[in-house]
N, C-alpha and C positions, 0 to 999 in steps of 0.2 A: 576692689569688690572683692569680699571675702565670703566662701559661703560654706553651708555645710549642711549635710542632709542627716537627718533621724526618722525612722522606719519608728509608724504609728505600728496601728493591729489592723492585722487582714494587709491591703493593697496603702494603707496612707503610708504617707509620706508629708513629714515638715521640713520644709527647706530654709532654712535661714539663713538670713541675707544680708550685709554690714554695710553700707556705703560709708568712705569716709565724708570727712565736714567739709574740704576738699571740692570735693568733686556737688555736695548740694547746696553750699555759699557757690562756686562760679554756676551754677544754671538760678539759683536765686536774681542774683546781681544782674547776670542775663535778660532778664526776665523783666526784670525794672528797670532797667536801663529801655527797654522797647516799649512797658508801657509810657513811660517820661512820654516819650513821643507820639503821646498821641491822649495823653489823660487832661480831663480839663476840671479845673478847681477855680474858683471864683477869686479874682484878686489876681491872677496869671495867668499870662499868654501861652495859647495850647501847646506845647512842645519846650515853654518857658517854666514851669517846676520845678524845685530845685529835688536834689534825688532826694536833702533828706526827710522831705516835706511826702513825698513821693512813699518813700522806708513808711515812712510812720500813718500812713494812710492803710498805707495796701501791702505791707508789709508778709503780714501773719496770710491775705490771702492768697498771698503769689507762693511765698512757703505751700503752703494746701497743696496751687497747682503743679507746684516742682514735684510736693512727691507724690502724685499721682502720676505724671511723667518717670519718673524716675523709677520707679515699683514697676509698670508698666513697660518701662526698658527694659530696666536688670531683669526681670522674669526671667524674661527668655533666654537672656545672656545667661544669669543662673543655671536654668535649665540646661543645657549646652554644655557649660563648664562640667555642671555634675553628672551628664549622662543620663540621667531619667528620661521617661515620657510620659511627661499629665495625660490625663484624659477628665476632657473638663476643665470648669475656670475652677479654678485655684480659691481659695476664700483667704484673705491676707488681712493679720491681726498684726499691730505698728508692736516694738516693741523699745523698750530703753533704748536708746543709743550705745554703741562702747563708746563713744568716743563724743562729746559736748560739741552740737553741730551737729552730726550726722543721722545718716538713718538707717535703721535696722527696722527689717521686720521679718513677718517667719509665714511662710506660702503654705497653707496644707490643700492638700490636692492626693487622690486615687494614684495610683496607676495600672498598665497594662498585665495582667498575669502571665506568668512562664505557664507554659502548657507543654505537660509532660502526657504524650500519650501513653495509655495502658495497653500493654498486652493481650489481645483478643481473642488469644489463643485459646480453643476450649469455650468461646461463646457460642450460640447457636442464634439462626433467625431462622423463621420459620415461613418459606414462601408459598404460597395458594397459590394451587396450576388448576386452573379450569376452562372450558373449551364453551361456544354455543353449538348447542343442539339441534337438529330438528323444531324440537317440541320448547321452545325455549322463542323460535323463531313465531311458532303456531301464534306462542304467547302474546307475543308483541306483535303482530298484526291482530291479535285480537282487544290489546289495548289500543290500537288506532282508529277500530271500531267504536269501541267506545265512549272517545273522544269529540266522533262524529254523532253519536247517539240521539236522538229525536225521540219525543215522549208524545204519546199518542194516549186521548179522554178512551178510558174502558167501562160498560159499566156492570161488571165486579167490585168485588168486595176484595179491597188492598192489599197484598201480597208481598212477601220481602224482595226487596229491590223495588218496586213499586215504589212512583216518583208520585205524595201529595201535595191538594194545595189546601193551606191549614191559614184560619185567624184563630189564633190563643188568647188567654186574659192566665195568668198565675197569681196566686194566693196564698200567703206566709200568712200561719197565726190567724186567717180568714180577711190579713187585709192585701189589698192590688199594691206592690209592688214595683218600683222605676224597674225597667226594663222587659221586665214580666209580659207584656201583650206583644202584637203585631198581627198584621195582615196581609193578607195572600201570600203567604211563606212557603214554598217549594221544600217539600223536605222528603228525601230518598230514604224508605225504610231500613234500617240493618244497614246507615252510612255511619255512626254513630256518632252523628254533628249533637244530637241535643243528651241529653241526661237519663242514663242509666231506667227503663222504665217507661219513656216518652216514646220512644218507637215500636216499640212491642203492642204497648198498651192501644195504638191503633190498626194496627194488623184484623184483618177482617169486617174495616168500618168501610162503609158505600158513601157514598156521594150525597149530599147531605145530611148524614146522618153526623150528632154532637154527642160526642162523650167526657166521661171527667175524669180526669187521671189523676191517681195519688201517688207522689213520688218522692224521692229524699235528696238533695243536695250532695253529692259529696264533700268530704271532710278537709279536701286539701282544697273546692272550690276557690276559684279567682275573685267572686266579690266574696269576702268575708263575714258579711253580715248575712248572709246566704249558705253560708260553710257546714256541714251536715242536719238543716232543717228540712223538715218533712214539708208539702208543696201538694198545693189542691191547681188543677191548669183544668180550664173549661177549651173544649178544642172543638170546632168545628170543620169539617172535613168537607171542602167543596168542590174537589173534584179531584178524580182515582187516575191516575195516568202508567201506560205502557211503557216502558224501551221499546226501544226501533232501533237496531243495528243496519248500517247500511252493508249491502253488497260488495262484495271485493270484485268492481268492476274496473272498467278502463277511464270512468268519472272520476271511481275513488283512487284507485291507484296514483292520477294526473299530480291527482290534490296535493302529492308529495315529491312531486317533480321527479318523478320517472314516467318520462317520452314517451317509451317503448309502450306504455300499458297494459303490460302484461303481469299478470300474476307472477311468474317465474322470474320479469326482470326486476319487481317490487321486493320478491323474497331477498334477491338476490343483494336487492342496494340496504334492505332492512339490516339483512348477516353482516355487511360488511360496514355498519356502522354499530353495531355491540360490538365486533371484535374490538375494533379500533374502541368503543368505550373500558369495556371489559380488562384489555393491553392494559391503558391507560388508571384503571381501579386495582387492577395486580400489581403494577409496579407503587404504587401509591402505596398502597398496604406494607411491601415491603421495605419501602424507601421510610417510611414512619416507622415500623422495627431498627431499621437503623439508626437512626436517627437517636430513639430512646434510646439504643442500644451504646450509643457514644457517649450521650449525655449518663448516664446511670454508670458506664465504666472510668471515666475521666472529673467529678466530681471538682469544681472550681471554684472557686470566688470573681465575684465577676464587678467591674466597676457601675455603683451606682448613677452614673454619671448616663454612661449608656445604655443600661436599662429605664434611666426618666426621658433621653433619647426617642429610644424606640415604644415607648407608652405612649407617649406624646403625638410618633408617627401613627400608631394601630389608631389613636382617638380620633383624631383629623380623615384618615382613610377610613373611621367607620360613620363619622358624622356624613363624608361626602360617600358612599353607598346611601346612606338614610336618603341624600337629597337626590342621591338617582334614580331614588323609587318613589321617588314625590313625598316624602317623610320630610315632616319638620320637629328636629327636638327643639320641646317648651326649654329645656335646661342647657346647660354645657354641660357635657360628660364629662369628671374628671378623671385625669391618665390615671390615677390610681386603679380604676377598674379593669386595664388592661398589666399593670405591672409583673402580676406572676408568668403569665404565659410573655411579657415583652423579657423577664429574665432567662426563661428557657431559650425565646429565638437568640440574647447577642450569647447563651454558655453554647447553645451550638452553632453560631455563626462562629465565634472563636474557635471552636472545636475544628470546623469544617475548613476552614483558613490558614489554619497550624498543617492537618493533609495536605490540602492542595499546593501548599509550600513545600511543604518537607519531601513528599512525591515528586514535584514538577509539575503540575497538573494541566494540560492546557487546552483549552476552546478552539479545536483546529476550527478553519473554515468548514470542511466537510462531516463534523460535527452536527456546528450549529445550522447548517442547511440541513442534515439528517432530518434533526427535530423540528426545525421547521418546516419540513415539507408532511412530517404526520400530524404534527398542531394542525397541518394548513385543508390539511386531506379532504375537512369535512366542507371547507367552503366550495362557492361557487365559481371563483376566479383562486385558487389555492397560487399558482407563481404568483398574481398582484399582490399575495398574502406575505409570500415569501421577500418580495422585493421590496414590501414596505417594513418590513419589519431592517432587512439588511440594511435600507440606506436610512433607517434611524436611529440615530446613538444610541439613545436612549432604553426602544424597545432591542435594539441586539444585541446592549448588553444586558439585558434582562434574559435574554433567551443564551446569554453566553453562562451566566450566572447557574444559569436550570445544567446545562453541558456538564459543568463543575460539579454541581453536588449529585449528579447522575453517577461521574466517573469517581467521585468521593464513595458513592455507594458501591459502585463494583468494587470501588476499593478491599471495602471492609467486608464484603462478601467470601473476598477471596480469604480472607482474615479468619475467617468463623466457620463453624457444618451449619452447611444449608441444610434443614430439613423437609421435604415438598409434602405439600398436604389439598388433598382431591377433593375441591368446590364444585357445587352447581354455579351454576349463573346465577340464578338467583341467590345465592346463597351470599356469594357473592357482590352482587349489587345493590343486593335488598338484606341486610345479615340481620337477625334476629336480636330482639335487643339487651336480651344478656349478654348475647357477643361482644357488643357496644359497649356494655355498662363495664 
């Protein structure tokens, strides 16, 4: 067997393989002999068909099968001989054989890129820092109260923050439109759940009152046939309700699993959970910066086969998530929707893998347990959660990968300049839209 390698564009390689006539003919004769033992043809007893007849009837078919077998076997031998590392399945093209009766083919594939990590000296990462204050705890407890609010009818006019129960019917160009009418709809005034002008148009209304609202659908409205159009809504207010928040008493506190039933214990539990969430969020923000810095500092070409495999994996995960939420997709999501994100993930995976190898990073048992204990701290049975992950190879591998990623982040932070940025709990957990874009 003769093997040579040609470099194509980027990561593409072409493996040129030539198999001698003797090897091909030996395999053809062997397969014809095996076939002759079982073939059935009219006029001949089973196993007694002359070799000449078997060759005449099945020779081309057998040769094609032999080509397939030899290509599959010789490709992997040729890969080892030429010391290349294909990524994904090769594309096979037959060539005119160098020797009549031989077999020649070209296998085209991509190889793993060589990763040379860039020097990160002089690069900068911003580490956001924040703490949970008493005011943050107060605000969280108010949110817990609002989650258990009740509504009671009132005789007065509707105010901002009140809930109204309404019937409405909408018209565009004097005609009622699909989806423009409903009955017994609860609407919290000021919630922003309706188009601009609808909720403000009901301020001051009383139960039993009817109002006509003149509004305009926004230009980017999801229903294109309504986008930007003026509309009229006939609205009947059936009731006006006022919010009632529960007292922070023993019964309320115990609803959140705080058996002591005291406000002090509730505040301690709330603060603990908020601090855990804050720590995870801050770590995530730093990690995102580090990974983006790595990607930008180390541009490399990534194999298309790896990108397609990751895009398919992401697609399957998205479909599984939809099913878990009770949603059924009416069509098959194309993997191409995930290709851009998949390319980033593969790129980062190659860089992270290179750092782990070059720095000899290990996920020690103590590291794995520390991460697990932190993740399990919010569960009712933390030790049971830890044991589950430690004794489940697949789940354990996930945590080990997380440990290694965290060590990569720490290594990068040691290479760059880190600047602290003081923020509030709210700014970290609920950043303004401008900061997210």
